[in-house]
Every structure is written in C-alpha cells, then in structure tokens.
C-alpha positions as CSV (number, residue, x, y, z in Angstrom):
1,M,0.0,0.0,0.0
2,R,1.3,3.4,-1.0
3,L,2.2,6.1,1.6
4,S,-0.5,8.4,0.3
5,E,-3.1,5.7,0.8
6,H,-1.8,5.1,4.3
7,Y,-2.0,8.8,5.0
8,T,-5.5,9.1,3.5
9,R,-6.9,6.2,5.4
10,T,-5.3,7.2,8.7
11,S,-6.4,10.9,8.4
12,F,-9.9,9.7,7.3
13,Y,-10.4,7.5,10.3
14,I,-8.9,10.0,12.7
15,T,-11.1,12.8,11.3
16,L,-14.2,10.6,11.3
17,A,-13.6,9.6,15.0
18,V,-13.0,13.2,16.1
19,L,-16.1,14.4,14.2
20,V,-18.3,11.6,15.5
21,I,-17.2,12.2,19.1
22,G,-17.6,15.9,18.6
23,A,-21.1,15.4,17.1
24,V,-22.1,13.3,20.1
25,I,-20.8,15.9,22.6
26,Y,-22.4,18.7,20.5
27,Y,-25.8,16.8,20.6
28,F,-25.8,16.3,24.4
29,A,-24.6,19.9,24.9
30,I,-27.4,21.3,22.8
31,N,-29.9,19.0,24.6
32,Y,-28.6,20.1,28.0
33,I,-28.9,23.8,27.0
34,G,-32.4,23.3,25.7
35,T,-33.4,21.5,28.8
36,Q,-32.0,24.3,31.0
37,Q,-34.0,26.9,29.0
38,L,-37.2,24.8,29.4
39,D,-36.6,24.5,33.2
40,R,-36.2,28.3,33.4
41,A,-39.4,28.8,31.5
42,L,-41.2,26.3,33.8
43,Q,-39.8,28.1,36.9
44,Q,-41.1,31.4,35.6
45,Q,-44.5,29.9,34.9
46,L,-44.6,28.3,38.3
47,T,-43.9,31.7,39.9
48,E,-46.5,33.4,37.7
49,A,-49.0,30.7,38.6
50,E,-48.5,31.2,42.4
51,E,-48.8,35.0,42.1
52,Y,-51.9,34.7,39.9
53,I,-53.6,32.3,42.2
54,R,-52.8,34.4,45.3
55,S,-54.2,37.5,43.7
56,N,-57.4,35.8,42.5
57,N,-58.9,34.6,45.8
58,G,-56.9,31.4,45.8
59,N,-58.8,29.6,43.1
60,P,-56.3,27.5,41.1
61,Q,-58.8,26.3,38.6
62,Q,-59.0,29.8,37.0
63,Y,-55.3,29.7,35.9
64,D,-54.9,29.1,32.2
65,L,-51.5,28.4,30.5
66,D,-52.9,28.5,27.0
67,R,-50.9,25.8,25.1
68,D,-49.3,24.3,28.2
69,H,-50.9,22.3,30.9
70,A,-51.2,23.0,34.7
71,V,-52.7,20.6,37.3
72,F,-53.4,21.5,40.9
73,V,-54.1,18.8,43.3
74,K,-55.0,19.5,46.9
75,T,-52.7,17.7,49.3
76,Y,-52.2,17.4,53.0
77,R,-48.4,17.1,52.7
78,Q,-46.5,19.9,54.2
79,L,-43.2,19.4,52.3
80,L,-42.5,18.5,48.7
81,Q,-39.2,18.5,46.9
82,K,-39.4,20.6,43.7
83,R,-38.3,18.6,40.7
84,F,-38.0,18.9,36.9
85,F,-38.6,15.9,34.7
86,D,-39.4,14.7,31.2
87,T,-42.9,13.3,30.6
88,I,-45.6,12.5,28.0
89,Y,-48.7,14.6,28.3
90,L,-51.9,15.4,26.4
91,N,-51.5,18.8,24.7
92,P,-54.8,20.6,25.2
93,A,-54.3,22.8,22.1
94,E,-53.4,19.9,19.7
95,Q,-55.4,17.3,21.5
96,R,-52.6,14.8,21.1
97,R,-50.0,13.2,23.3
98,E,-46.5,14.5,22.9
99,A,-43.2,14.9,24.8
100,G,-43.0,17.5,27.4
101,R,-41.0,18.9,30.2
102,A,-42.7,19.3,33.6
103,V,-42.1,20.9,37.0
104,E,-43.7,19.7,40.3
105,D,-43.8,21.8,43.5
106,L,-46.0,22.5,46.6
107,V,-48.0,25.8,46.6
108,K,-49.6,27.0,49.9
109,L,-52.8,29.0,49.6
110,K,-54.3,30.3,52.8
111,N,-55.0,27.1,54.8
112,S,-54.7,24.7,51.9
113,N,-51.7,23.0,50.2
114,Y,-51.7,22.2,46.5
115,K,-49.3,20.1,44.5
116,V,-48.9,21.9,41.3
117,T,-47.6,20.3,38.1
118,I,-47.0,22.4,35.1
119,T,-46.0,20.8,31.7
120,I,-44.8,22.5,28.6
121,S,-44.2,21.0,25.2
122,R,-40.7,20.2,24.1
123,V,-41.6,19.3,20.5
124,G,-40.2,22.5,19.3
125,Q,-36.9,21.8,21.1
126,K,-36.8,18.3,19.7
127,N,-37.4,19.6,16.1
128,L,-34.6,22.1,16.6
129,I,-32.2,19.5,17.8
130,E,-33.1,17.1,15.0
131,L,-32.5,20.0,12.5
132,I,-29.2,20.8,14.0
133,S,-28.2,17.1,14.0
134,I,-29.1,16.8,10.3
135,I,-27.1,19.9,9.4
136,T,-24.2,18.5,11.5
137,L,-24.3,15.1,9.8
138,A,-24.5,16.8,6.4
139,L,-21.5,18.9,7.2
140,L,-19.7,15.8,8.5
141,A,-20.3,13.9,5.3
142,G,-19.3,16.9,3.2
143,L,-16.1,17.4,5.2
144,L,-15.1,13.8,4.9
145,T,-15.9,13.8,1.2
146,V,-13.7,16.9,0.6
147,L,-11.0,15.4,2.8
148,F,-11.0,12.1,0.9
149,I,-10.9,13.8,-2.5
150,T,-8.2,16.3,-1.4
151,N,-6.0,13.5,0.0
152,K,-6.5,11.3,-3.0
153,Y,-5.8,13.8,-5.7
154,L,-3.9,16.6,-4.1
155,L,-1.5,14.3,-2.3
156,N,-0.9,12.3,-5.4
157,G,0.2,15.6,-7.0
158,L,2.5,16.4,-4.0
159,W,4.1,13.0,-4.2
160,K,4.7,13.1,-8.0
161,P,8.3,14.4,-7.7
162,F,9.0,11.6,-5.3
163,Q,7.6,9.0,-7.8
164,L,9.7,10.5,-10.6
165,T,12.8,10.4,-8.4
166,L,12.1,6.8,-7.5
167,K,11.7,5.9,-11.2
168,E,15.0,7.6,-12.0
169,I,16.7,5.6,-9.2
170,K,15.3,2.3,-10.6
171,Q,16.6,3.2,-14.1
172,F,20.0,4.3,-12.8
173,N,22.9,2.2,-14.1
174,I,26.3,2.6,-12.6
175,A,28.0,1.9,-15.9
176,D,26.1,4.7,-17.8
177,V,27.7,8.0,-18.5
178,D,24.6,10.0,-17.5
179,Q,24.5,10.6,-13.8
180,F,21.5,10.9,-11.5
181,K,19.9,14.4,-11.9
182,G,16.7,14.2,-9.9
183,K,13.4,15.9,-10.8
184,P,12.8,19.6,-9.8
185,S,10.4,20.1,-6.9
186,K,9.2,23.0,-4.7
187,V,9.1,20.8,-1.6
188,D,12.2,21.2,0.6
189,E,12.3,17.6,1.7
190,F,12.3,16.3,-1.9
191,I,15.0,18.8,-2.9
192,E,17.1,17.6,0.0
193,L,16.4,13.9,-1.0
194,N,17.5,14.6,-4.6
195,E,20.6,16.3,-3.5
196,A,21.5,13.4,-1.2
197,I,20.9,10.8,-3.9
198,R,22.9,12.9,-6.4
199,E,25.9,13.0,-4.1
200,M,25.6,9.3,-3.3
201,S,25.5,8.4,-7.0
202,L,28.6,10.4,-7.6
203,R,30.4,8.6,-4.8
204,V,29.2,5.2,-6.1
205,T,30.2,6.0,-9.6
206,Q,33.7,7.1,-8.5
207,D,34.1,3.9,-6.5
208,Y,32.9,1.9,-9.5
209,L,35.5,3.6,-11.8
210,S,38.3,3.1,-9.3
211,L,37.4,-0.6,-8.8
212,K,37.1,-1.1,-12.5
213,Q,40.5,0.4,-13.1
214,F,42.0,-1.6,-10.3
215,T,40.5,-4.8,-11.6
216,E,41.8,-4.2,-15.1
217,N,45.2,-3.2,-13.8
218,A,45.4,-6.2,-11.5
219,S,44.4,-8.6,-14.2
220,H,47.1,-7.2,-16.5
221,E,49.9,-6.8,-14.0
222,M,49.4,-10.2,-12.3
223,M,48.6,-12.3,-15.4
224,T,51.6,-11.1,-17.3
225,P,54.3,-12.2,-14.7
226,L,52.5,-15.5,-14.3
227,A,52.5,-16.1,-18.0
228,V,56.2,-15.3,-18.2
229,V,57.0,-17.8,-15.3
230,T,54.9,-20.5,-17.0
231,T,56.7,-20.0,-20.3
232,K,60.1,-20.2,-18.7
233,L,59.1,-23.3,-16.8
234,D,58.0,-24.9,-20.0
235,T,61.4,-24.1,-21.5
236,L,63.2,-25.4,-18.4
237,I,61.3,-28.7,-18.3
238,Q,62.6,-29.4,-21.8
239,D,66.2,-29.3,-20.5
240,E,67.6,-32.8,-20.8
241,T,70.4,-32.2,-18.3
242,L,67.9,-31.9,-15.3
243,T,67.8,-34.7,-12.8
244,A,64.6,-36.5,-11.8
245,V,64.5,-34.6,-8.5
246,Q,64.9,-31.3,-10.3
247,L,62.1,-32.2,-12.7
248,A,59.8,-33.1,-9.8
249,Q,60.5,-29.8,-8.1
250,I,59.9,-27.8,-11.3
251,A,56.6,-29.8,-11.8
252,D,55.5,-28.7,-8.4
253,I,56.4,-25.1,-9.2
254,Y,54.6,-25.4,-12.5
255,S,51.5,-26.8,-10.8
256,S,51.5,-24.0,-8.1
257,V,51.9,-21.3,-10.8
258,N,49.0,-22.7,-12.8
259,K,46.9,-22.9,-9.6
260,S,47.8,-19.3,-8.8
261,S,46.9,-18.2,-12.3
262,R,43.5,-19.9,-12.0
263,L,42.9,-18.5,-8.6
264,N,43.8,-15.0,-9.8
265,H,41.5,-15.4,-12.8
266,S,38.6,-16.6,-10.6
267,L,38.9,-13.9,-8.0
268,L,39.0,-11.2,-10.6
269,L,36.0,-12.7,-12.3
270,L,34.1,-12.7,-9.0
271,A,35.0,-9.1,-8.5
272,K,33.6,-8.3,-11.9
273,L,30.4,-10.2,-11.3
274,E,29.8,-8.7,-7.8
275,N,30.3,-5.2,-9.2
276,K,28.3,-5.9,-12.4
277,L,31.3,-5.1,-14.7
278,I,30.3,-7.7,-17.3
279,V,27.3,-6.3,-19.2
280,E,27.7,-7.9,-22.7
281,E,24.9,-10.3,-23.7
282,E,24.0,-12.3,-26.7
283,S,21.5,-14.9,-27.7
284,I,22.7,-18.4,-26.8
285,E,21.3,-21.8,-27.8
286,L,21.9,-23.6,-24.5
287,D,21.1,-27.1,-25.8
288,V,23.7,-26.7,-28.5
289,I,26.3,-25.5,-26.0
290,L,25.6,-28.5,-23.7
291,E,26.1,-30.9,-26.6
292,R,29.5,-29.3,-27.3
293,K,30.5,-29.5,-23.6
294,M,29.7,-33.2,-23.5
295,L,32.1,-33.7,-26.4
296,Q,34.7,-31.5,-24.8
297,F,34.7,-33.5,-21.6
298,Q,34.3,-36.9,-23.2
299,E,37.9,-37.9,-22.7
300,L,37.8,-37.0,-19.0
301,M,34.7,-39.1,-18.6
302,Q,36.2,-42.0,-20.4
303,N,39.2,-41.9,-18.1
304,K,36.9,-42.6,-15.2
305,N,34.6,-44.9,-17.2
306,L,31.6,-42.6,-16.7
307,T,28.3,-43.1,-18.5
308,I,26.5,-39.9,-19.6
309,R,22.8,-39.7,-20.3
310,Y,21.0,-36.6,-21.4
311,K,17.6,-35.2,-22.4
312,L,17.8,-31.8,-23.9
313,H,14.9,-29.5,-25.0
314,P,15.6,-26.4,-27.1
315,K,16.3,-23.5,-24.8
316,Q,17.5,-20.0,-25.8
317,I,18.8,-17.5,-23.2
318,S,20.3,-14.1,-23.4
319,A,23.7,-14.0,-21.6
320,S,27.4,-13.7,-21.9
321,K,28.8,-16.7,-23.8
322,Y,32.0,-16.3,-21.7
323,L,30.1,-16.5,-18.4
324,I,27.9,-19.4,-19.5
325,D,31.0,-21.3,-20.7
326,I,32.6,-20.8,-17.2
327,L,29.4,-21.9,-15.5
328,L,29.1,-25.1,-17.5
329,N,32.8,-25.9,-17.2
330,N,32.6,-25.8,-13.4
331,L,29.4,-27.9,-13.3
332,F,30.7,-30.5,-15.7
333,G,34.1,-30.5,-14.0
334,N,32.5,-30.9,-10.6
335,A,30.3,-33.8,-11.8
336,I,33.3,-35.6,-13.2
337,R,35.9,-34.8,-10.5
338,H,33.6,-35.9,-7.6
339,N,32.1,-38.9,-9.4
340,V,33.0,-42.5,-8.6
341,P,34.7,-44.8,-11.2
342,G,32.1,-46.3,-13.4
343,G,29.5,-43.8,-12.3
344,E,26.8,-41.9,-14.2
345,I,26.1,-38.3,-15.2
346,F,22.6,-37.2,-16.3
347,I,22.0,-33.8,-18.0
348,G,18.5,-32.5,-18.2
349,L,17.4,-29.3,-20.0
350,D,13.8,-28.1,-19.8
351,P,12.3,-24.8,-20.8
352,D,12.5,-23.6,-17.2
353,K,15.5,-25.4,-15.7
354,L,18.8,-27.1,-16.2
355,S,19.8,-30.1,-14.0
356,I,23.1,-31.9,-13.8
357,K,23.1,-35.1,-11.7
358,N,26.0,-37.3,-10.9
359,T,26.8,-40.3,-8.7
360,G,29.2,-39.7,-5.9
361,V,29.9,-40.1,-2.1
362,A,27.0,-41.7,-0.3
363,N,26.2,-38.7,1.9
364,A,24.6,-35.3,1.3
365,L,26.7,-32.1,1.2
366,N,26.0,-29.0,3.0
367,G,23.7,-27.1,0.6
368,Q,24.8,-23.7,2.0
369,Q,28.5,-24.1,2.5
370,I,29.3,-25.6,-0.9
371,F,28.7,-22.3,-2.5
372,E,31.0,-20.4,-0.2
373,R,34.4,-19.2,-1.2
374,F,37.3,-21.6,-0.7
375,H,35.0,-24.3,0.6
376,K,36.2,-27.7,-0.7
377,S,36.4,-31.3,0.3
378,K,39.6,-32.8,1.8
379,D,40.6,-34.6,-1.4
380,S,39.8,-31.7,-3.7
381,Q,42.7,-30.2,-5.7
382,G,40.8,-27.1,-6.8
383,A,40.8,-23.6,-5.3
384,G,37.3,-23.9,-3.9
385,L,35.8,-21.1,-6.1
386,G,34.1,-23.2,-8.8
387,L,30.6,-23.4,-7.2
388,T,31.0,-19.8,-5.9
389,L,31.4,-18.7,-9.5
390,V,28.4,-20.7,-10.5
391,K,26.3,-19.1,-7.8
392,N,27.5,-15.6,-8.7
393,I,26.8,-16.1,-12.4
394,C,23.3,-17.3,-11.6
395,Q,22.7,-14.3,-9.4
396,H,24.1,-12.0,-12.1
397,Y,21.3,-13.2,-14.5
398,G,18.6,-13.7,-11.9
399,Y,18.7,-17.5,-12.1
400,G,18.1,-19.8,-9.1
401,I,20.7,-22.4,-8.1
402,Q,19.9,-25.3,-5.8
403,Y,21.7,-28.4,-4.6
404,Q,19.8,-31.7,-4.0
405,Y,20.8,-35.2,-2.9
406,D,18.8,-38.4,-3.4
407,A,20.0,-42.0,-3.0
408,G,23.7,-41.4,-3.7
409,K,23.1,-38.9,-6.5
410,H,24.1,-35.2,-6.3
411,T,22.1,-32.8,-8.4
412,F,22.6,-29.1,-9.2
413,V,19.5,-27.4,-10.5
414,I,19.5,-24.0,-12.2
415,T,16.1,-22.4,-12.6
416,F,15.7,-19.8,-15.3
C-alpha cells in the first residue's frame, strides 16, 4: 500500500472519529442547554401561577396556561421537593399526546396546600435538535468527502516528484555515463532527497570507476608475470640435463603457478560479477552449447569410465557466452571430479531449468557451505571457487541455483 493511501486512510479514520465524538458531545450539549431553557421557563410559569392564584382569591382552577398544561391537586403534605422531569402529556391545544418537560412543586394557599404540576411542550426543542443534527451530519459527510478527494488527488500531485525520483533511481545504471539528476520540486524535503541521492550516485560512480581500473590493472599486472613464469618453466622442463629430483621440483612449481593463475582469474571474475562489470549479452542456444560441452569433456569421462545420459529440450537464453562457458565448465568438471569410477552423469534441460546429476559419495553435502568461497572437500585439488562462480553467475542473471541429494546422487538445478 502506498504512503499516500496510508495517510488518506489514517487521516480519514482520525477525522471521522473526532467528528463523531464531537457530534455526540455537541448533541448532548445542545440538549442540555435546551433542557435548561425549558426549566427556566417552567420556573417562571410556576412563579406566575403562584402570584396569579394568590391575587385571585386562591382559586387555582381559573389559571390558564394557553398551550401548556397545569394541574393543581390539593394535598395534606407539608413538604414536597421541587423537581423537573421529562414526561408524556396530552397537549390541550393539539389534542394529542406529545413529549413535554414538567415541574412539580408545593403551593400553599391560605390554609390549603396544593401540589402543582406544570407541563410545557418540548416538541419545538426536539425539532430544533433534529434539524441541528441533520445539518451537522451533512457537514460531517461533506467534510469527509472533501478530505478524501483532497487527500486522494492533491497528495498524489504532491508525491509526484518523489515518484519521478524513484523511477529515475530504478533506471540508474552505474555503468552509464549519464548521472542521476533528480526531478525539480518545490518541496524542501524532496529537494534535499534529490541532493543526497545525487551525491551518493557520484560517490558510487567514482568507487565503481576506481574498482574497474583496479580490476583491469590487477588482471594485466598479475597475469603477465604468471604467463612469463609459466613460459620459462615450459622451457626449463625441456632441458635434458635436469635430474629427476629437479624435474619433480619444477613440476611442483609449475602446478603451483597454474593454480595461482586460475585463482587470480577466478577472484578477478568474482569481483567483476559482484560489481556488475560484465554487461555484454547475446542470444545463446543452450542445448547446442551443452552438446559441445559433452564432447569437450568426453575424454575425461572415459578416463573414469563414466556413463553420460542426457535429455535436452531447445532453450534460448540471453547472456554472456564467456560466463555461460565458465558456469558449464565448473558444473561439468564438478560432476566428473567428484564422481565414482564407473558412475553416471545425467544432463536434463527443460524450458524452465537445467539439472546436472552425478553419482558420488553416499552422503549429502551442506547445501549452503558448498557455494561459499574456498569451501572444498579434503581430497579436492581445486581452489574452492568453482561453485562460488556458478552461484554468482546465476545471481548475475537472476537464475536460481539449488543443490539436491537423493539416493547417492548429487544434483545441481539451475532455474531460469
């Protein structure tokens, strides 16, 4: 859910709650004020009734309240607590029963006591309260409608610079020449955000260029001496005057240099992958590449008497042929190197996945550790970077990589 929707919903609920509570308080306040006004009117009529009766020979039946209603009942009680209360009475003018407000008190006339009850209609007050309530509800509905429309459309306009900035961030490519510019805005927070992102993009680009230059220089400066050493060792091995011990020592040096060269190449390739320095892509027929790889590794498989079975469906991908070649070399080499003599290899290519299965040790490997750098088995002669490269190449293209084990067979599955 977008931030504007969160804000609209939150402000709508808060405003609705405040207005409803306010409307309830407003209703009871008006009702209380109206009741107080009726009580003052009843008190005045009660006073007028007492004065009128005392000035007219004490005959309460002659007192007339016009629309309202007065009842005098002779009583022998000497004390009566005056009280105001709501009631239903027969309106003498309308000849119908309706809501009223009444006062009850004791009036003393000469030697007699009368309980007087005066009732006045509160229909007018109720109508006024209903009218005020309707107007309040209408204003409440109008205010909520205006608030909803304002938040929905006005806030979308206010957040438009942010959306444009976010879109530009998503499209930002560290390898592009064009730098992040940001969209102009009148909002201080968005201006500050654009400035911060612009400065960050400049720092990232500078780091990228520095790393790219270091990688290129390191690749050149390290590979050249290793190539020279290898060439000289090749020449030295051909010297017929060397003893067997010397040849063995040179062979060890030769093996170490080759291993260092492969390690250097793998580490540089990992750096390029992690920093997305390899961007070239082309259309690749993966099934054709797999058939070529099986022929390329055929001699190694024959040396271990391995049987290979395969089922390939046509599959086209867009990737770097160089990276795909490295990925398949590592997977094929892993399946052959860790297989048992006379074992099997099965290659399966479907439209959505590639699986390479091989027989091997009768226990499952750690599915997380095997993809870590320099993790290798005790009898492995490699650098421990093969599967790390496979994982990073898959991540580079958004593929999934998974290890499975079932009944002595180890499987690597790449999901496109």
